[in-house]
Structures are given as C-alpha cells and as structure tokens.
N, CA, C and O atoms as a printed pandas DataFrame, in Angstrom:
     atom_number atom_name residue_name chain_id  residue_number  x_coord  y_coord  z_coord
0              1         N          UNK        A               1    6.409  -17.310   -1.232
1              2        CA          UNK        A               1    7.102  -17.093   -2.608
2              3         C          UNK        A               1    7.164  -18.397   -3.473
3              4         O          UNK        A               1    8.199  -18.755   -4.035
4              5         N          UNK        A               2    6.044  -19.043   -3.535
5              6        CA          UNK        A               2    5.991  -20.443   -4.146
6              7         C          UNK        A               2    6.331  -20.446   -5.536
7              8         O          UNK        A               2    6.871  -21.434   -6.034
8              9         N          UNK        A               3    6.012  -19.239   -6.325
9             10        CA          UNK        A               3    6.298  -19.207   -7.768
10            11         C          UNK        A               3    7.515  -18.273   -8.055
11            12         O          UNK        A               3    7.704  -17.899   -9.212
12            13         N          UNK        A               4    8.326  -17.892   -7.075
13            14        CA          UNK        A               4    9.356  -16.925   -7.508
14            15         C          UNK        A               4   10.335  -17.537   -8.431
15            16         O          UNK        A               4   10.751  -18.680   -8.239
16            17         N          UNK        A               5   10.698  -16.838   -9.386
17            18        CA          UNK        A               5   11.680  -17.285  -10.636
18            19         C          UNK        A               5   12.996  -16.590  -10.319
19            20         O          UNK        A               5   13.911  -17.209   -9.776
20            21         N          UNK        A               6   13.104  -15.217  -10.677
21            22        CA          UNK        A               6   14.265  -14.563  -10.574
22            23         C          UNK        A               6   14.228  -13.415   -9.470
23            24         O          UNK        A               6   15.223  -12.714   -9.287
24            25         N          UNK        A               7   13.177  -13.260   -8.815
25            26        CA          UNK        A               7   13.066  -12.220   -7.718
26            27         C          UNK        A               7   14.149  -12.460   -6.765
27            28         O          UNK        A               7   14.532  -13.587   -6.451
28            29         N          UNK        A               8   14.693  -11.222   -6.255
29            30        CA          UNK        A               8   15.755  -11.499   -5.242
30            31         C          UNK        A               8   15.542  -10.312   -4.217
31            32         O          UNK        A               8   14.921   -9.285   -4.490
32            33         N          UNK        A               9   16.127  -10.581   -3.027
33            34        CA          UNK        A               9   16.104   -9.752   -1.866
34            35         C          UNK        A               9   14.730   -9.571   -1.315
35            36         O          UNK        A               9   14.422   -8.458   -0.890
36            37         N          UNK        A              10   13.849  -10.581   -1.276
37            38        CA          UNK        A              10   12.442  -10.495   -0.993
38            39         C          UNK        A              10   12.397  -11.236    0.355
39            40         O          UNK        A              10   13.127  -12.205    0.567
40            41         N          UNK        A              11   11.458  -10.724    1.330
41            42        CA          UNK        A              11   11.163  -11.452    2.517
42            43         C          UNK        A              11    9.610  -11.645    2.602
43            44         O          UNK        A              11    8.832  -10.721    2.364
44            45         N          UNK        A              12    9.197  -12.945    2.967
45            46        CA          UNK        A              12    7.684  -13.222    2.998
46            47         C          UNK        A              12    7.551  -14.149    4.122
47            48         O          UNK        A              12    8.241  -15.167    4.182
48            49         N          UNK        A              13    6.693  -13.837    5.014
49            50        CA          UNK        A              13    6.295  -14.581    6.134
50            51         C          UNK        A              13    4.796  -14.667    6.163
51            52         O          UNK        A              13    4.173  -13.607    6.095
52            53         N          UNK        A              14    4.154  -15.777    6.256
53            54        CA          UNK        A              14    2.793  -15.937    6.254
54            55         C          UNK        A              14    2.140  -16.747    5.145
55            56         O          UNK        A              14    2.684  -16.703    4.041
56            57         N          UNK        A              15    1.154  -17.405    5.281
57            58        CA          UNK        A              15    0.508  -18.339    4.356
58            59         C          UNK        A              15    0.162  -17.360    3.213
59            60         O          UNK        A              15   -0.435  -16.294    3.365
60            61         N          UNK        A              16    0.671  -17.925    1.911
61            62        CA          UNK        A              16    0.340  -17.290    0.707
62            63         C          UNK        A              16    1.035  -15.840    0.412
63            64         O          UNK        A              16    0.759  -15.143   -0.564
64            65         N          UNK        A              17    1.930  -15.529    1.367
65            66        CA          UNK        A              17    2.604  -14.227    1.256
66            67         C          UNK        A              17    3.473  -14.424    0.074
67            68         O          UNK        A              17    4.153  -15.441   -0.060
68            69         N          UNK        A              18    3.451  -13.327   -0.897
69            70        CA          UNK        A              18    4.130  -13.205   -2.097
70            71         C          UNK        A              18    4.082  -14.452   -2.820
71            72         O          UNK        A              18    5.119  -14.812   -3.379
72            73         N          UNK        A              19    3.063  -15.162   -2.901
73            74        CA          UNK        A              19    3.024  -16.572   -3.479
74            75         C          UNK        A              19    3.189  -16.545   -5.019
75            76         O          UNK        A              19    3.741  -17.439   -5.660
76            77         N          UNK        A              20    2.649  -15.423   -5.539
77            78        CA          UNK        A              20    2.822  -15.327   -7.240
78            79         C          UNK        A              20    4.126  -14.446   -7.555
79            80         O          UNK        A              20    4.399  -14.214   -8.732
80            81         N          UNK        A              21    4.847  -14.007   -6.636
81            82        CA          UNK        A              21    6.025  -13.107   -7.144
82            83         C          UNK        A              21    6.949  -14.020   -8.006
83            84         O          UNK        A              21    7.294  -15.165   -7.714
84            85         N          UNK        A              22    7.299  -13.287   -9.158
85            86        CA          UNK        A              22    8.113  -14.026  -10.066
86            87         C          UNK        A              22    9.445  -13.278  -10.539
87            88         O          UNK        A              22   10.482  -13.873  -10.829
88            89         N          UNK        A              23    9.297  -12.090  -10.571
89            90        CA          UNK        A              23   10.446  -11.245  -10.817
90            91         C          UNK        A              23   10.538   -9.984  -10.007
91            92         O          UNK        A              23   11.410   -9.167  -10.302
92            93         N          UNK        A              24    9.780   -9.772   -9.089
93            94        CA          UNK        A              24    9.787   -8.762   -8.256
94            95         C          UNK        A              24   10.995   -8.767   -7.152
95            96         O          UNK        A              24   11.315   -9.793   -6.550
96            97         N          UNK        A              25   11.608   -7.539   -6.964
97            98        CA          UNK        A              25   12.700   -7.507   -6.030
98            99         C          UNK        A              25   12.478   -6.613   -4.853
99           100         O          UNK        A              25   11.627   -5.726   -4.912
100          101         N          UNK        A              26   13.287   -6.828   -3.670
101          102        CA          UNK        A              26   13.293   -6.023   -2.724
102          103         C          UNK        A              26   11.779   -5.710   -2.040
103          104         O          UNK        A              26   11.468   -4.579   -1.666
104          105         N          UNK        A              27   11.014   -6.709   -1.948
105          106        CA          UNK        A              27    9.695   -6.644   -1.410
106          107         C          UNK        A              27    9.798   -7.294   -0.005
107          108         O          UNK        A              27   10.672   -8.108    0.294
108          109         N          UNK        A              28    8.856   -6.873    0.799
109          110        CA          UNK        A              28    8.729   -7.496    2.317
110          111         C          UNK        A              28    7.197   -7.704    2.450
111          112         O          UNK        A              28    6.421   -6.760    2.301
112          113         N          UNK        A              29    6.811   -8.873    2.715
113          114        CA          UNK        A              29    5.336   -9.282    2.871
114          115         C          UNK        A              29    5.213   -9.980    4.230
115          116         O          UNK        A              29    5.956  -10.938    4.448
116          117         N          UNK        A              30    4.388   -9.604    5.108
117          118        CA          UNK        A              30    4.219  -10.079    6.506
118          119         C          UNK        A              30    2.732  -10.261    6.700
119          120         O          UNK        A              30    2.091   -9.223    6.860
120          121         N          UNK        A              31    2.052  -11.454    6.713
121          122        CA          UNK        A              31    0.791  -11.737    6.939
122          123         C          UNK        A              31    0.124  -12.535    5.978
123          124         O          UNK        A              31    0.652  -12.587    4.867
124          125         N          UNK        A              32   -1.061  -13.252    6.189
125          126        CA          UNK        A              32   -1.709  -13.968    5.387
126          127         C          UNK        A              32   -2.226  -13.223    4.166
127          128         O          UNK        A              32   -3.029  -12.292    4.203
128          129         N          UNK        A              33   -1.615  -13.796    2.978
129          130        CA          UNK        A              33   -2.024  -13.215    1.603
130          131         C          UNK        A              33   -1.399  -11.975    1.318
131          132         O          UNK        A              33   -1.741  -11.395    0.287
132          133         N          UNK        A              34   -0.429  -11.405    2.152
133          134        CA          UNK        A              34    0.355  -10.208    1.970
134          135         C          UNK        A              34    1.001  -10.200    0.673
135          136         O          UNK        A              34    1.680  -11.174    0.347
136          137         N          UNK        A              35    0.858   -9.150   -0.148
137          138        CA          UNK        A              35    1.387   -9.216   -1.665
138          139         C          UNK        A              35    1.398  -10.446   -2.359
139          140         O          UNK        A              35    2.241  -10.733   -3.209
140          141         N          UNK        A              36    0.356  -11.261   -1.961
141          142        CA          UNK        A              36    0.100  -12.471   -2.710
142          143         C          UNK        A              36    0.015  -12.512   -4.252
143          144         O          UNK        A              36    0.457  -13.495   -4.847
144          145         N          UNK        A              37   -0.513  -11.524   -4.889
145          146        CA          UNK        A              37   -0.542  -11.424   -6.403
146          147         C          UNK        A              37    0.581  -10.609   -6.984
147          148         O          UNK        A              37    0.596  -10.356   -8.189
148          149         N          UNK        A              38    1.531  -10.186   -6.157
149          150        CA          UNK        A              38    2.766   -9.421   -6.735
150          151         C          UNK        A              38    3.488  -10.305   -7.720
151          152         O          UNK        A              38    3.894  -11.441   -7.475
152          153         N          UNK        A              39    3.602   -9.673   -8.837
153          154        CA          UNK        A              39    4.434  -10.525   -9.878
154          155         C          UNK        A              39    5.790   -9.851  -10.126
155          156         O          UNK        A              39    6.855  -10.431   -9.918
156          157         N          UNK        A              40    5.696   -8.654  -10.561
157          158        CA          UNK        A              40    6.937   -7.894  -10.787
158          159         C          UNK        A              40    7.233   -6.616  -10.136
159          160         O          UNK        A              40    8.191   -5.896  -10.418
160          161         N          UNK        A              41    6.288   -6.371   -9.190
161          162        CA          UNK        A              41    6.464   -5.155   -8.401
162          163         C          UNK        A              41    7.658   -5.111   -7.599
163          164         O          UNK        A              41    8.116   -6.172   -7.174
164          165         N          UNK        A              42    8.263   -3.933   -7.320
165          166        CA          UNK        A              42    9.495   -3.848   -6.634
166          167         C          UNK        A              42    9.339   -2.914   -5.411
167          168         O          UNK        A              42    8.457   -2.055   -5.391
168          169         N          UNK        A              43   10.223   -3.099   -4.373
169          170        CA          UNK        A              43   10.205   -2.118   -3.277
170          171         C          UNK        A              43    8.946   -1.902   -2.514
171          172         O          UNK        A              43    8.664   -0.815   -2.009
172          173         N          UNK        A              44    8.199   -2.957   -2.443
173          174        CA          UNK        A              44    6.881   -2.839   -1.727
174          175         C          UNK        A              44    7.076   -3.338   -0.238
175          176         O          UNK        A              44    7.957   -4.154    0.030
176          177         N          UNK        A              45    6.306   -2.871    0.626
177          178        CA          UNK        A              45    6.252   -3.426    2.001
178          179         C          UNK        A              45    4.842   -3.525    2.456
179          180         O          UNK        A              45    4.135   -2.518    2.504
180          181         N          UNK        A              46    4.388   -4.745    2.804
181          182        CA          UNK        A              46    3.064   -5.045    3.145
182          183         C          UNK        A              46    3.010   -5.731    4.429
183          184         O          UNK        A              46    3.670   -6.754    4.611
184          185         N          UNK        A              47    2.223   -5.202    5.378
185          186        CA          UNK        A              47    2.132   -5.786    6.828
186          187         C          UNK        A              47    0.775   -5.873    7.096
187          188         O          UNK        A              47    0.126   -4.838    7.247
188          189         N          UNK        A              48    0.152   -7.184    7.192
189          190        CA          UNK        A              48   -1.194   -7.392    7.616
190          191         C          UNK        A              48   -2.013   -8.304    6.706
191          192         O          UNK        A              48   -1.666   -8.500    5.541
192          193         N          UNK        A              49   -3.029   -8.825    7.205
193          194        CA          UNK        A              49   -3.840   -9.807    6.264
194          195         C          UNK        A              49   -4.288   -9.071    5.187
195          196         O          UNK        A              49   -4.847   -7.980    5.298
196          197         N          UNK        A              50   -4.022   -9.726    3.984
197          198        CA          UNK        A              50   -4.480   -9.188    2.680
198          199         C          UNK        A              50   -3.795   -7.851    2.247
199          200         O          UNK        A              50   -4.234   -7.234    1.276
200          201         N          UNK        A              51   -2.682   -7.383    2.988
201          202        CA          UNK        A              51   -2.065   -6.094    2.639
202          203         C          UNK        A              51   -1.585   -6.183    1.220
203          204         O          UNK        A              51   -1.065   -7.217    0.802
204          205         N          UNK        A              52   -1.761   -5.050    0.423
205          206        CA          UNK        A              52   -1.315   -5.133   -0.897
206          207         C          UNK        A              52   -1.762   -6.370   -1.825
207          208         O          UNK        A              52   -1.059   -6.776   -2.751
208          209         N          UNK        A              53   -2.916   -6.884   -1.502
209          210        CA          UNK        A              53   -3.188   -8.116   -2.133
210          211         C          UNK        A              53   -3.457   -8.074   -3.686
211          212         O          UNK        A              53   -3.179   -9.021   -4.422
212          213         N          UNK        A              54   -4.070   -6.791   -4.159
213          214        CA          UNK        A              54   -4.292   -6.655   -5.652
214          215         C          UNK        A              54   -3.099   -6.037   -6.327
215          216         O          UNK        A              54   -3.212   -5.748   -7.519
216          217         N          UNK        A              55   -1.894   -5.785   -5.658
217          218        CA          UNK        A              55   -0.811   -5.357   -6.352
218          219         C          UNK        A              55   -0.036   -6.350   -7.087
219          220         O          UNK        A              55    0.481   -7.340   -6.569
220          221         N          UNK        A              56    0.023   -6.014   -8.406
221          222        CA          UNK        A              56    0.879   -7.027   -9.270
222          223         C          UNK        A              56    2.066   -6.446   -9.828
223          224         O          UNK        A              56    3.060   -7.151  -10.005
224          225         N          UNK        A              57    2.057   -5.153  -10.138
225          226        CA          UNK        A              57    3.325   -4.630  -10.871
226          227         C          UNK        A              57    3.610   -3.187  -10.207
227          228         O          UNK        A              57    4.490   -2.432  -10.621
228          229         N          UNK        A              58    2.727   -2.892   -9.092
229          230        CA          UNK        A              58    3.025   -1.476   -8.498
230          231         C          UNK        A              58    4.317   -1.649   -7.825
231          232         O          UNK        A              58    4.723   -2.778   -7.551
232          233         N          UNK        A              59    5.120   -0.374   -7.486
233          234        CA          UNK        A              59    6.353   -0.284   -6.933
234          235         C          UNK        A              59    6.400    0.605   -5.921
235          236         O          UNK        A              59    5.608    1.544   -5.994
236          237         N          UNK        A              60    7.222    0.542   -4.874
237          238        CA          UNK        A              60    7.491    1.406   -3.663
238          239         C          UNK        A              60    6.293    1.844   -2.902
239          240         O          UNK        A              60    6.217    3.006   -2.503
240          241         N          UNK        A              61    5.232    0.866   -2.650
241          242        CA          UNK        A              61    4.205    1.211   -1.721
242          243         C          UNK        A              61    4.521    0.656   -0.460
243          244         O          UNK        A              61    5.343   -0.254   -0.351
244          245         N          UNK        A              62    3.897    1.164    0.530
245          246        CA          UNK        A              62    4.065    0.766    1.892
246          247         C          UNK        A              62    2.522    0.635    2.332
247          248         O          UNK        A              62    1.734    1.559    2.134
248          249         N          UNK        A              63    2.166   -0.502    2.907
249          250        CA          UNK        A              63    0.783   -0.684    3.441
250          251         C          UNK        A              63    0.778   -1.408    4.763
251          252         O          UNK        A              63    1.420   -2.453    4.876
252          253         N          UNK        A              64    0.070   -0.898    5.793
253          254        CA          UNK        A              64    0.141   -1.366    7.053
254          255         C          UNK        A              64   -1.440   -1.509    7.519
255          256         O          UNK        A              64   -2.185   -0.539    7.656
256          257         N          UNK        A              65   -1.800   -2.790    7.725
257          258        CA          UNK        A              65   -3.089   -3.020    8.225
258          259         C          UNK        A              65   -3.878   -3.995    7.334
259          260         O          UNK        A              65   -3.557   -4.264    6.176
260          261         N          UNK        A              66   -4.967   -4.511    8.001
261          262        CA          UNK        A              66   -5.835   -5.477    7.322
262          263         C          UNK        A              66   -6.554   -4.983    6.109
263          264         O          UNK        A              66   -7.257   -3.974    6.158
264          265         N          UNK        A              67   -6.389   -5.664    5.055
265          266        CA          UNK        A              67   -7.148   -5.360    3.800
266          267         C          UNK        A              67   -6.759   -3.873    3.232
267          268         O          UNK        A              67   -7.567   -3.140    2.663
268          269         N          UNK        A              68   -5.527   -3.585    3.457
269          270        CA          UNK        A              68   -4.920   -2.204    2.836
270          271         C          UNK        A              68   -4.517   -2.632    1.499
271          272         O          UNK        A              68   -3.981   -3.733    1.371
272          273         N          UNK        A              69   -4.743   -1.786    0.369
273          274        CA          UNK        A              69   -4.306   -1.876   -0.921
274          275         C          UNK        A              69   -3.905   -0.779   -1.649
275          276         O          UNK        A              69   -4.132    0.375   -1.286
276          277         N          UNK        A              70   -3.236   -1.121   -2.802
277          278        CA          UNK        A              70   -2.997    0.044   -3.726
278          279         C          UNK        A              70   -3.099   -0.186   -5.235
279          280         O          UNK        A              70   -2.635    0.557   -6.099
280          281         N          UNK        A              71   -3.877   -1.497   -5.455
281          282        CA          UNK        A              71   -3.882   -1.860   -6.902
282          283         C          UNK        A              71   -2.519   -1.929   -7.509
283          284         O          UNK        A              71   -1.622   -2.522   -6.912
284          285         N          UNK        A              72   -2.314   -1.354   -8.667
285          286        CA          UNK        A              72   -1.055   -1.297   -9.376
286          287         C          UNK        A              72   -0.574    0.063   -9.366
287          288         O          UNK        A              72   -0.010    0.436  -10.395
288          289         N          UNK        A              73   -0.678    0.845   -8.452
289          290        CA          UNK        A              73   -0.191    2.296   -8.308
290          291         C          UNK        A              73    1.342    2.212   -7.704
291          292         O          UNK        A              73    1.841    1.187   -7.238
292          293         N          UNK        A              74    1.844    3.214   -7.784
293          294        CA          UNK        A              74    3.305    3.336   -7.260
294          295         C          UNK        A              74    3.360    4.401   -6.048
295          296         O          UNK        A              74    2.453    5.210   -5.855
296          297         N          UNK        A              75    4.438    4.320   -5.309
297          298        CA          UNK        A              75    4.798    5.238   -4.276
298          299         C          UNK        A              75    3.724    5.809   -3.301
299          300         O          UNK        A              75    3.666    6.971   -2.899
300          301         N          UNK        A              76    2.915    4.816   -3.005
301          302        CA          UNK        A              76    1.759    5.312   -1.947
302          303         C          UNK        A              76    1.944    4.690   -0.590
303          304         O          UNK        A              76    2.378    3.542   -0.492
304          305         N          UNK        A              77    1.640    5.384    0.415
305          306        CA          UNK        A              77    1.549    4.982    1.800
306          307         C          UNK        A              77    0.172    4.844    2.299
307          308         O          UNK        A              77   -0.631    5.776    2.335
308          309         N          UNK        A              78   -0.093    3.499    2.725
309          310        CA          UNK        A              78   -1.516    3.220    3.044
310          311         C          UNK        A              78   -1.606    2.700    4.366
311          312         O          UNK        A              78   -0.978    1.676    4.633
312          313         N          UNK        A              79   -2.345    3.302    5.285
313          314        CA          UNK        A              79   -2.480    2.877    6.735
314          315         C          UNK        A              79   -3.844    2.689    7.160
315          316         O          UNK        A              79   -4.750    3.380    6.693
316          317         N          UNK        A              80   -4.040    1.781    8.032
317          318        CA          UNK        A              80   -5.242    1.455    8.672
318          319         C          UNK        A              80   -6.225    0.492    7.904
319          320         O          UNK        A              80   -6.214    0.455    6.673
320          321         N          UNK        A              81   -6.989   -0.205    8.579
321          322        CA          UNK        A              81   -7.929   -1.275    8.162
322          323         C          UNK        A              81   -8.640   -0.697    7.099
323          324         O          UNK        A              81   -9.213    0.380    7.265
324          325         N          UNK        A              82   -8.673   -1.438    5.763
325          326        CA          UNK        A              82   -9.467   -1.080    4.715
326          327         C          UNK        A              82   -9.076   -0.005    3.980
327          328         O          UNK        A              82   -9.793    0.241    3.010
328          329         N          UNK        A              83   -8.006    0.807    4.194
329          330        CA          UNK        A              83   -7.515    1.976    3.504
330          331         C          UNK        A              83   -6.979    1.487    2.121
331          332         O          UNK        A              83   -6.303    0.462    2.027
332          333         N          UNK        A              84   -7.318    2.277    1.037
333          334        CA          UNK        A              84   -6.887    1.763   -0.359
334          335         C          UNK        A              84   -6.540    3.039   -1.120
335          336         O          UNK        A              84   -7.235    4.053   -1.057
336          337         N          UNK        A              85   -5.394    2.930   -1.863
337          338        CA          UNK        A              85   -5.060    4.100   -2.681
338          339         C          UNK        A              85   -5.785    3.944   -4.071
339          340         O          UNK        A              85   -6.083    2.855   -4.563
340          341         N          UNK        A              86   -6.018    5.105   -4.610
341          342        CA          UNK        A              86   -6.828    5.084   -5.910
342          343         C          UNK        A              86   -5.901    5.839   -7.150
343          344         O          UNK        A              86   -6.314    6.179   -8.259
344          345         N          UNK        A              87   -4.554    5.981   -6.612
345          346        CA          UNK        A              87   -3.697    6.652   -7.628
346          347         C          UNK        A              87   -2.314    6.405   -6.976
347          348         O          UNK        A              87   -2.168    6.017   -5.817
348          349         N          UNK        A              88   -1.290    6.679   -7.871
349          350        CA          UNK        A              88    0.192    6.508   -7.430
350          351         C          UNK        A              88    0.166    7.964   -6.463
351          352         O          UNK        A              88   -0.700    8.837   -6.425
352          353         N          UNK        A              89    1.446    7.858   -5.720
353          354        CA          UNK        A              89    1.693    9.007   -4.840
354          355         C          UNK        A              89    0.728    9.441   -4.015
355          356         O          UNK        A              89    0.563   10.659   -3.940
356          357         N          UNK        A              90   -0.046    8.620   -3.286
357          358        CA          UNK        A              90   -1.030    8.937   -2.223
358          359         C          UNK        A              90   -0.546    8.577   -0.857
359          360         O          UNK        A              90    0.335    7.745   -0.642
360          361         N          UNK        A              91   -1.166    9.243    0.022
361          362        CA          UNK        A              91   -1.020    9.059    1.496
362          363         C          UNK        A              91   -2.490    8.727    1.970
363          364         O          UNK        A              91   -3.296    9.657    1.973
364          365         N          UNK        A              92   -2.899    7.467    2.371
365          366        CA          UNK        A              92   -4.306    7.230    2.710
366          367         C          UNK        A              92   -4.139    6.549    3.904
367          368         O          UNK        A              92   -3.302    5.671    4.115
368          369         N          UNK        A              93   -5.127    7.069    4.832
369          370        CA          UNK        A              93   -5.272    6.573    6.186
370          371         C          UNK        A              93   -6.784    6.408    6.419
371          372         O          UNK        A              93   -7.615    7.244    6.060
372          373         N          UNK        A              94   -7.059    5.288    7.034
373          374        CA          UNK        A              94   -8.545    4.908    7.273
374          375         C          UNK        A              94   -9.205    4.647    6.034
375          376         O          UNK        A              94   -8.703    4.698    4.911
376          377         N          UNK        A              95  -10.511    4.332    6.383
377          378        CA          UNK        A              95  -11.469    4.086    5.326
378          379         C          UNK        A              95  -12.892    4.491    5.803
379          380         O          UNK        A              95  -13.060    4.847    6.970
380          381         N          UNK        A              96  -13.906    4.442    4.925
381          382        CA          UNK        A              96  -15.254    4.901    5.397
382          383         C          UNK        A              96  -15.731    3.958    6.465
383          384         O          UNK        A              96  -16.394    4.406    7.400
384          385         N          UNK        A              97  -15.418    2.600    6.381
385          386        CA          UNK        A              97  -15.771    1.564    7.169
386          387         C          UNK        A              97  -14.921    1.676    8.498
387          388         O          UNK        A              97  -15.459    1.478    9.588
388          389         N          UNK        A              98  -13.650    1.983    8.391
389          390        CA          UNK        A              98  -12.807    1.980    9.720
390          391         C          UNK        A              98  -12.090    3.371    9.783
391          392         O          UNK        A              98  -10.886    3.455    9.540
392          393         N          UNK        A              99  -12.771    4.345   10.078
393          394        CA          UNK        A              99  -12.347    5.718   10.210
394          395         C          UNK        A              99  -10.893    5.718   11.107
395          396         O          UNK        A              99  -10.630    4.971   12.049
396          397         N          UNK        A             100  -10.150    6.640   10.603
397          398        CA          UNK        A             100   -8.796    6.868   11.320
398          399         C          UNK        A             100   -8.901    7.778   12.540
399          400         O          UNK        A             100   -7.941    7.821   13.309
400          401         N          UNK        A             101   -9.869    8.429   12.752
401          402        CA          UNK        A             101  -10.154    9.436   13.756
402          403         C          UNK        A             101  -10.335   10.597   13.384
403          404         O          UNK        A             101  -10.635   10.775   12.204
404          405         N          UNK        A             102  -10.205   11.732   14.285
405          406        CA          UNK        A             102  -10.617   13.014   13.995
406          407         C          UNK        A             102   -9.391   13.736   13.226
407          408         O          UNK        A             102   -8.210   13.547   13.515
408          409         N          UNK        A             103   -9.777   14.450   12.369
409          410        CA          UNK        A             103   -8.742   15.150   11.322
410          411         C          UNK        A             103   -9.064   16.590   11.478
411          412         O          UNK        A             103  -10.230   16.950   11.638
412          413         N          UNK        A             104   -8.087   17.415   11.437
413          414        CA          UNK        A             104   -8.212   18.820   11.411
414          415         C          UNK        A             104   -7.573   19.228   10.156
415          416         O          UNK        A             104   -6.477   18.746    9.868
416          417         N          UNK        A             105   -8.147   20.063    9.389
417          418        CA          UNK        A             105   -7.764   20.618    8.099
418          419         C          UNK        A             105   -7.560   22.116    8.206
419          420         O          UNK        A             105   -8.437   22.857    8.652
420          421         N          UNK        A             106   -6.441   22.519    7.807
421          422        CA          UNK        A             106   -6.244   23.976    7.921
422          423         C          UNK        A             106   -5.853   24.468    6.510
423          424         O          UNK        A             106   -5.351   23.694    5.695
424          425         N          UNK        A             107   -6.101   25.821    6.224
425          426        CA          UNK        A             107   -5.747   26.422    4.822
426          427         C          UNK        A             107   -4.663   27.250    4.987
427          428         O          UNK        A             107   -4.704   28.210    5.757
428          429         N          UNK        A             108   -3.505   26.908    4.201
429          430        CA          UNK        A             108   -2.264   27.677    4.181
430          431         C          UNK        A             108   -1.878   28.061    2.660
431          432         O          UNK        A             108   -2.060   27.230    1.771
432          433         N          UNK        A             109   -1.454   29.066    2.437
433          434        CA          UNK        A             109   -1.112   29.555    0.927
434          435         C          UNK        A             109    0.154   28.914    0.589
435          436         O          UNK        A             109    1.185   29.397    1.057
436          437         N          UNK        A             110    0.210   27.815   -0.218
437          438        CA          UNK        A             110    1.415   27.055   -0.597
438          439         C          UNK        A             110    1.255   26.939   -2.202
439          440         O          UNK        A             110    0.317   27.403   -2.850
440          441         N          UNK        A             111    2.359   26.225   -2.708
441          442        CA          UNK        A             111    2.200   25.857   -3.998
442          443         C          UNK        A             111    2.288   24.293   -4.252
443          444         O          UNK        A             111    1.975   23.783   -5.328
444          445         N          UNK        A             112    2.723   23.618   -3.207
445          446        CA          UNK        A             112    2.734   22.189   -3.404
446          447         C          UNK        A             112    1.628   21.484   -2.692
447          448         O          UNK        A             112    1.235   21.916   -1.608
448          449         N          UNK        A             113    1.107   20.428   -3.240
449          450        CA          UNK        A             113    0.068   19.711   -2.424
450          451         C          UNK        A             113    0.292   18.285   -2.593
451          452         O          UNK        A             113    0.936   17.831   -3.539
452          453         N          UNK        A             114   -0.261   17.544   -1.639
453          454        CA          UNK        A             114   -0.226   16.016   -1.544
454          455         C          UNK        A             114   -1.497   15.480   -1.660
455          456         O          UNK        A             114   -2.364   15.927   -0.909
456          457         N          UNK        A             115   -1.802   14.540   -2.515
457          458        CA          UNK        A             115   -3.204   13.931   -2.494
458          459         C          UNK        A             115   -3.262   12.958   -1.230
459          460         O          UNK        A             115   -2.372   12.136   -1.011
460          461         N          UNK        A             116   -4.279   13.105   -0.492
461          462        CA          UNK        A             116   -4.572   12.353    0.634
462          463         C          UNK        A             116   -5.939   11.825    0.585
463          464         O          UNK        A             116   -6.852   12.465    0.063
464          465         N          UNK        A             117   -6.115   10.542    1.179
465          466        CA          UNK        A             117   -7.415    9.981    1.395
466          467         C          UNK        A             117   -7.669    9.778    2.813
467          468         O          UNK        A             117   -7.004    8.902    3.367
468          469         N          UNK        A             118   -8.466   10.398    3.457
469          470        CA          UNK        A             118   -8.679   10.196    4.894
470          471         C          UNK        A             118  -10.158    9.692    5.132
471          472         O          UNK        A             118  -11.129   10.312    4.698
472          473         N          UNK        A             119  -10.244    8.611    5.798
473          474        CA          UNK        A             119  -11.535    7.797    5.906
474          475         C          UNK        A             119  -12.277    7.839    4.688
475          476         O          UNK        A             119  -13.450    8.215    4.673
476          477         N          UNK        A             120  -11.603    7.439    3.568
477          478        CA          UNK        A             120  -12.417    7.294    2.300
478          479         C          UNK        A             120  -12.785    8.488    1.650
479          480         O          UNK        A             120  -13.589    8.450    0.718
480          481         N          UNK        A             121  -12.205    9.717    2.101
481          482        CA          UNK        A             121  -12.496   10.940    1.411
482          483         C          UNK        A             121  -11.308   11.511    0.946
483          484         O          UNK        A             121  -10.374   11.680    1.729
484          485         N          UNK        A             122  -11.219   11.861   -0.339
485          486        CA          UNK        A             122  -10.047   12.593   -0.883
486          487         C          UNK        A             122   -9.955   13.914   -0.539
487          488         O          UNK        A             122  -10.971   14.608   -0.538
488          489         N          UNK        A             123   -8.600   14.483   -0.168
489          490        CA          UNK        A             123   -8.226   15.646    0.080
490          491         C          UNK        A             123   -6.948   16.165   -0.383
491          492         O          UNK        A             123   -6.039   15.343   -0.498
492          493         N          UNK        A             124   -6.719   17.368   -0.665
493          494        CA          UNK        A             124   -5.525   17.833   -1.040
494          495         C          UNK        A             124   -4.779   18.487    0.280
495          496         O          UNK        A             124   -5.387   19.327    0.943
496          497         N          UNK        A             125   -3.629   18.133    0.592
497          498        CA          UNK        A             125   -2.901   18.691    1.690
498          499         C          UNK        A             125   -1.872   19.627    1.082
499          500         O          UNK        A             125   -1.278   19.226    0.082
500          501         N          UNK        A             126   -1.588   20.855    1.582
501          502        CA          UNK        A             126   -0.728   21.832    1.211
502          503         C          UNK        A             126    0.581   21.567    2.026
503          504         O          UNK        A             126    0.577   21.337    3.235
504          505         N          UNK        A             127    1.572   21.616    1.334
505          506        CA          UNK        A             127    2.947   21.241    1.938
506          507         C          UNK        A             127    3.739   22.674    2.308
507          508         O          UNK        A             127    3.834   23.604    1.507
508          509         N          UNK        A             128    4.208   22.682    3.465
509          510        CA          UNK        A             128    4.990   23.875    3.815
510          511         C          UNK        A             128    6.417   23.835    3.282
511          512         O          UNK        A             128    7.184   24.772    3.502
C-alpha cells in the first residue's frame, strides 16, 4: 500500500500488494502483486500471485488463484489459475490453459440466468 492516500480498511500482504491503491476502501490483497494496480476500487478480495492485477476501479470482485483477473469490472467471482472475467457480474472458473475439471450442463426452464465462464468458454446458467 505504498501509495495509499485516503483509502481505509484495507489489508495487504505481499510484495507490491495494493501498491497503487490511493482511495480504494475495504480491499484485501494477499500475494505478490495482488491488487497492485487498484487505485479507487472498493470491496475487492484478491488471493494469489497477480490476483486482480489489472483491476484499477472495479468493485466487489473476489479472485482466488494465480493470474486471476477482472479488469475493471464489478461483482465477479473468479476462481482458478488464469481465470479472467470479461464483464461485470460473472462467475468464472478455470481457463483454457488450466481447466477447472469436468462440468455437467443441464437444461431447465427458468427465467433468470447467470453468465459463467468455464475453462475459458462462456455459458449461461439457469437459476432455480
């Protein structure tokens, strides 16, 4: 948190963790370069090497794993090595390079969907 100006309630542990945070609040960064470029983003949790590295203004993201990222999107959950959100409000697991494992997809008649990226492939999951 080398460049923190008025950000409060932040926790950073690791070399360059939240180094460029200036006004962001309620963030947690654990790992080398975790949330390193965050400047004004709030309520983010980044666990792992380079977790949420590209986030500067995104809010309410949770990323767990090496090289997990969200860019400047909001409210995404990103899990697994190399997993990257491509929009706000996504659940992303795994990447094309590091698959999350077998995934079963079922079809159910519902009206609400959740955008999910599994192993680098976008899907819509129907919510019950």
